[in-house]
N, C-alpha and C positions, 0 to 999 in steps of 0.2 A: 657826334653820335656815339653812344656807348650802351649797347643792349645788355640787360642783365635780368635776373630773377629775384623775386622775394618769395620765400616760402613762409606762410603765416601758420605756425604750428598751433595757434589758438583755434583754428578752423579745421585743420586736416582731420579727417575721420578714418584714414587708413584704408580707403576703399579700393585702391589700386587702379582707379580709372585712368590716371595719368600713364601708368605702366602699360596698360592694355592699349590705350590710344597710340602711344609711341610705337609699340610693337606692330600695330596695324598700319600706321603711317609709313613705316620703313621696312615692313616685313622682316622684323628682327627674329632670328631663329630661337627655338626653344633652348633654354639653359643660359642665355645671356640677356642682358638688359642695358638699354641706354639710360633708363631712369628706373629707380626702384624705391620702395617704401620700407623703411626700417622701423621696427617696433622695439621699444624697451618697456620694462615693467618694474615697478617699485612696490615694496610691501609684500604681504602674504595673502593669497586668495582666501576669503573673498574681499579682504580689506586691502585691495591693491589699486594702484593707478597705472595707466598705460599711456604712453606717448607715441605719436607717429611723426615721421619726418621723411621728406622726399630728398633723395640723394641723386645727383647727376653731375655732369660737367659744370664747373664753376666759371667757365669762360674768363679765365684770368687775364688781367692786363699784362702780367709778366708770366706767360704760360711756359712752364718747364717742358711740357710735351713738345711745344713748337721749337724750343731751343735745341733739344736733343735729337729731334727727327732728322735723319740723314738725307732725306730726299724731298723735303718740303711737302710731304704728304699732309702734314698738319701745318696750318698757317692761320694767322689772325687777320680777319677782314678789317676794312676801314671803319666798320660800324661796331667793332669790338667782339664780334662773334668768332670763336675759334672753330674753324671748319676743317674738313679733311677731304683729301682726294685719294680714294682707294686705288686708283689707277697708277699711283706713284708709290704706294706702300710696299715695302719688302717684307713686312712681318717680322721685324727684328725685335719687337716688344720693348724697345727702349722707352717709348712714350709711356707704357704701362708702369715701368720702373720709375719714371720721372714724376708721374702724377700723384700728388699726396692724397687725392680724393678718390682714388680707385675708380675713376670714371671711364676708363678705356677697357676694351676687351678685344679678343681676336675673333672675328666672325668665322664660325666653323664652315660656312659655305664658300667664302672667298679666301680664307687664310690671311686676311688683312685686318688692320686695326679699324675700330669703329667706336663711336661715342655719340652723345647728344650734340647736335650741331645747331641747336636753337631753331630747328625747322627752317633753315635759311631759305629754302625754296618758298615756303609760305610767307616769310617776312618780305622777300623780294616781290611777292604778289600782293602785298598789303594786308596779309592776314596774320593772326597771332599763332603761336605754336600750338600743336594739337593738344598737348597736355593742359594748356591754359583753357582751351575751349571746352574740354570735357569735364573739368573739375567741378563737381556739383556744389561745392561750398565756396568757390573762388579763393581757395587757399594758395593758388599759384598765380603770382602777378608778374607779368612781363612788361618790358617797355624800355624807353631811353632814359638811362640814369642821368644823362647830361641835360635833359629837359626839365627844368625846375617845376614846371606845371604838370608833368606827367604823374599818374597815380603812383608809379613805382618810386619816383624821386621824392614825392611827398611822404610816402611810407617810410623810406629810409631816413628822411629828415626829421620826422615827427615821432617815430616809434623807436623803442630801444631794440636795435638789431645787433646781430652778431654774425660772424663768418666762421667757417671751419678752418682750423689750423692757420691762424694769422701769422704764427711764428715762421711759416715757410716763405713769407715775403712774396707771395704770388699775386697779391692784390686781386682777390677773387671778386667776381661780379654776381655772386649769389649770396643773398642775405637771408637770415632767419629771424623772424619775430617769435619771441618766446622759445628760442632754441636753447635748451638746457645743456649744461656741460656733459651730463651723462649721455645725451643723445648724439652730440656732435663730436665728442672725443672717443675714438675707438678703444683707448686704454681704460676708459671708465667702466666698461662692461666686459666681462670675460667671455671668451669663446670656448665654452665647455661642451658643446654638442648637445646640451639639454634644452633644446628649444625647437620650435616648429620646423624651421628650415636651417638645419645645421649640416653644411656641406652637401645638401641634397641626398644624404645617405639613407635617411630613415623615413622620409615622407612626412606628411602633415600629422598622421596618427602618432608619430614619435612622441609628441608632447603630451598625449592623453595620460600616460602613466604617472606623470609628474603632477597632474591636477589632483589626483587622489591624495598624494603625499601632502600637498599644500592644504587641502581640505582638512585632513587629519590634524595638521599642526594648528589650525585655527579653531578646532572643536572646543577647546577649553574656554576660549573667549566667548564663543557663541553660547555655550552652556551657562555661563554666568549670567548673561543677559536673559536667556530663556527662564532660568530659575527665578530671577527677580520679577519677571512679568507674571509667572505662574503664582508666585507668592502674593502679589498685589491682587490678582483676580480672586484668590481663595480667601484672603483676609479682609478684602475691601479697603485696605490701606494703600496709600499712594506708593508708587514705585520709588525705591530708594535711589533718588537721583544722584546722590553722591557716589553710590556704588557704580551706577551706570557711567557716570562721568569718569570715574577712575579707570573703568574698562576701556572707555573710548580714548582716554589719554594714553593708556598703554598701547592700544592699537595704533594710534597716530605715531607714538614714539617708535614702534616697530617699523612702521612705514618709512619714517624719516631715517632710521638707522640702518634699515636693510639695504644691502648693496644692490644697486640697480643692475638689471640683467637684460640682455637682449633676448627677445622671444621670437623675432622674425627678422630676417635680413637676406641679403643676396648671397648666393653661394660663393665660396672662396675660389679665387682663380688659381690658387696653388703656387708652386715654385715656377716662375716664368723662365729663368735662365738655369737650365739643368746642368748636368755634368760637363756638357760641351764647353761652357764658358770657363770654369776653372781649368779644364784641360787645355784650352787655347791660351790662357794666361801662363800655364806651365810650359807649353811648347814654345811660346814666344820668349819666355825667360831663357830657355835653353839656347834658342837661335841667336838672340841678341847678345846673351852673355858669352857665348862661344866667340863671337866676333870681337867683343870688348876685351876679353882676356887674350886673344891673339894679338890685338892691337897693343895691349899693355906689354906683352912679351916682346913685340916688335920694337916698341919705343925704348924699352929698358934693357933688352938683352940681344938686340940685333936681328930678331926674326927667327922663326922656326925653320926646320929643314923643309925642303920643297914638298916632299911627300906628306909630311905632317900638316903643312899649311893647306895643301889641297884637301886633305881629309877634313880639316876644320872648316874650310869654306863650303865643302859639300854638306857637312853636318848642318851648318847654318841654313843652307838652302832647303835641305830636306825638312828640317823642323819649321821653317817658314812656310813650306808647303802644307805641313800638318796644321799649322795655325790658320791658314787661309781655308783649308777644307773644313775645319771645325767651325769657323765663322759662318761659312755657307750652310753647313748642316744645321746650325742653330736657328736660322731664320725660317719663317714659314712660307716664304715665296723665294726659294733659291734661284728660280728662273729670272728673278729681277735683281740679283746681287750686284750686277754691274751698274745699276742705277746709282749706287753709292759713289762711283767714280764719274758717271756720265751726267747725273742730275744732282750734283752735290748741294747741300745746305751747309755753308762753311762754318757756322757756329757749332755744329755738332762735332764732338770729338770722335764719333764713329767715322765721320768723313775724314777728319784730319788724320786719324790713325790709319785709315785705309791708304791714304796717300803716303804717309810716313813709311809703312811697311812695303808699299810698292816701290818707292824710291830706294829704300834700304835693300830690297831684293835685287833691284837693278845694279846698285853699287857692288853688292857681293858677287853678282854674275860677272861684272866687269873685272873685278879683282881675280876671280877664278880664271877668266880668259887671260888676264895679264900674267898670272902665275904659270899657266899652261904654256903660253908662247914666249915666256921670259922677256916681256916688254919693258919691265923695270919701272912701271908707273906706281911707285910707292906712295905718291901723294893721295892715292885712293883711300889709304888708311885714315886720313883726316876726316873727309866727309862721311866715310863709312862708320867711324867711331861716333860722330855726332848723331847720325840717324839710328845707330844701334842704341844709343842712350835714349833717344826720343821714343824709339820703338818699345824699349823696356818699360817706360813710365807712362805713356799716354793713356793707358787704360785707367789709371788712377783718376784722371780728369774726366773720363767718360763716366765712371762710377759717381763722381762728384755731381755730374749733371743729372743723375738719377736722384732727384731731391726727395723722393718719397722714402728713401732708405737712409735713415740717420747715421748708421754706422759707417757709411761710405763718405760722409761729409768732412773728411780730413784729407784733402787732395795732396798736400805737401808731404805729410807723414806717409800716406799710401804710396806716393811716387818714390820716396826714399826706400820704403819697404820693398817695392817691386824692383828697384835698381839693385838692392842688396840681394834679392832672390836671383836676379840675372847674373850678378857677379859670382854667387855661390854655384849656380848651375854651370856657368862657363868654366869655372875653375875645375869642376869635376870632369867636364868633357875634355879639357886640355890634358888633364892627368891621364886620360885614356888614350888620346891620339898622339900625345907627345910625352913619352916616358921621361925624357930629360927634364921635364918641367914639374915633376911630381912634388919635389920638396918645396919649390917656390909656390906652386898652386895650393899645396896643402896648407901653407901658412895663410894665404889669402882666404881659403875656405874657412879656416878657423876664425879669422877676424870677421868674416861675413856671418858666421854662426853667432858670434858674440853680439854683433850689431842686430841680428835678427831677434835674438832673445830679448835684448833691451827694448826694441820696438814693440814686440808682443807684450812684454811686461807693462810698458807704458799704456798700451791700449786697454789692458785688462784691469790694471790696478789704479790708474788715475781716475779722479772723479769724472762722471759722465753728465753731460749737460741736458740730455733729453730722456724722457721715459723709454722711447723706442731703443735708444742706444743702450740704456741699462738692461732692458729686456733682452736685446741681442747678445750682450756680453754674458748675461745669465744663461741663456740657451747655449751659447758656445762652450761655456765652462762647466755647466751643470745639467744641461738638457740631453736629449737623445744623441745629438751629434758630438757631445763632449768627448766621447771615447775616441773619435777620429782626431779631434783637435789635440787632446792630450797625448795621444800616441804620436802624432806628428811633431808636437812640441818637444816631448821627452826623447823618443826614439830617434827622430830626425835631427834634433839639435843637440840636446845634452849628450845623448849616446854617441853621436858623431864627434862631438868635441872631446869627450873622454878618450875615444880611440885615437884621435889625432894627437892628443897630448901624450898618451902613454905608449902608443905603438907607432911603427913606421913602415916604410916599404909598401907592399901591396895592400896593407891594412888601410892605407889612406884612400884607396879606391873603394873599399868596402864602406868606409865612412862617408865617402862622396855619394854612393848609391843611397845610403840611409838619408842623407841630407836631401836628395832629390825627392824621395818619398815624403819626407817631412814637408817640403815646399808644397807639393800637390795637396796633401791632406789639410794643411792649414788654410790654403787658398780655397779649397772645396768648402770647408766649414764657414769661412768668413764671407764667401759669396752666397752660400745657400741660406744660412740662418736668418739674415735680415729679411729675406723674402717670405718668411713664415709668420711675420708679424702683421696682423690685420691693419688695413688702412682705412676701413670704414665700419 
């Protein structure tokens, strides 16, 4: 059994009965929707066409929201329905980053995730979903896709259907009949704020002023037709059909050539992971990098002085504490944070990362005690180094599970990038706490900056395989946040490198502080910008 939907766009009239029924069935709060209707328009008023399409959870066979959810709050039932349990949800918003279809939201009443669950309670009782029952034109068809005799299976088999974003490899169970590219691809229509529901900022009346503009633009064509009709009535001669046909052809060409535009859709959810996430990536780089550089010094130079080693270990623990605090702050249900450890879903890199930093913190604590009591357990450097490396890079694989964001889909490159950032940050800390290591660590920092520049240049300059990636790179380098990116790249990398090459002594510390600022700014932009690209 495999439940799915078919949306027949030949029938949909855009009445929103499905949205209202869904809100009523689940008491969905104002401002969020489990299902919504999107409108797009082509051509110029009054010679325009309008299309309607219902968007909601696609109940994917390979659901990325289920894979990334750290607490099994989202799960796939045996009948193919992707359901959720808000009693387990911690409000981490990872599922929203993973869903390519923008189907999830945070319920403002419970601060937990929610979405269409196929009215699973109705299915269990032998009924159809509420949206299917109320649709006045039967444009929404539900049923078992595995049953070849079911209406939905026959539709999928006999009609030309399409799905949203097949390149995401989620195997969605929501099919569209007559689903146009302009309707299903969010990149095909711009989000310019000039439509009925644009960020809910201006209300329904916002669109009225643009109607007058479109009427004015079509006046010339209307006038030609009117003059032809008046001339026929005055002279008694037949209407010049050729002239009318020319006008009609021109109108149709304008309709065909005019860029499709959205005129009604759901409000944007905005940036889901705010400043806390790049800050936590930054503090984690400092914590893990400090231990890594201490380990490198230990293996190659026989270890730091006892006081410097204590300072380094304490710095590691303090910044790990900041990392944990930022993680807790970013989730909408901080009271449930321990669910990540106590109710883990092991495929999620959020869970794996939580255990990695927990074990790493324990090893650092043991090494701190070992150093304080002079126990001589130097073997702790080996597992500590391993978990420091894992702690530095695991976030790259968490971002990779956020399949909705194309820029993050390079886990190996991102892992190397984060490891380089950790090495850079750790070398700066060691220069501060162990002055005897300045020259050595300055060289490591310089090599790290070089590697960092190469990785950033590759990300920016190499060909990009998806429109979302291209758009993200464009926004990073030329959009509003480009000033932060370029300041971090030039001031934090090129500036630091110049100082390290030309000056010495305490100037290396200044270059290190510049490098730390550069790391934060580039991570801030790289994490924030992809979230500004619409998913639906």
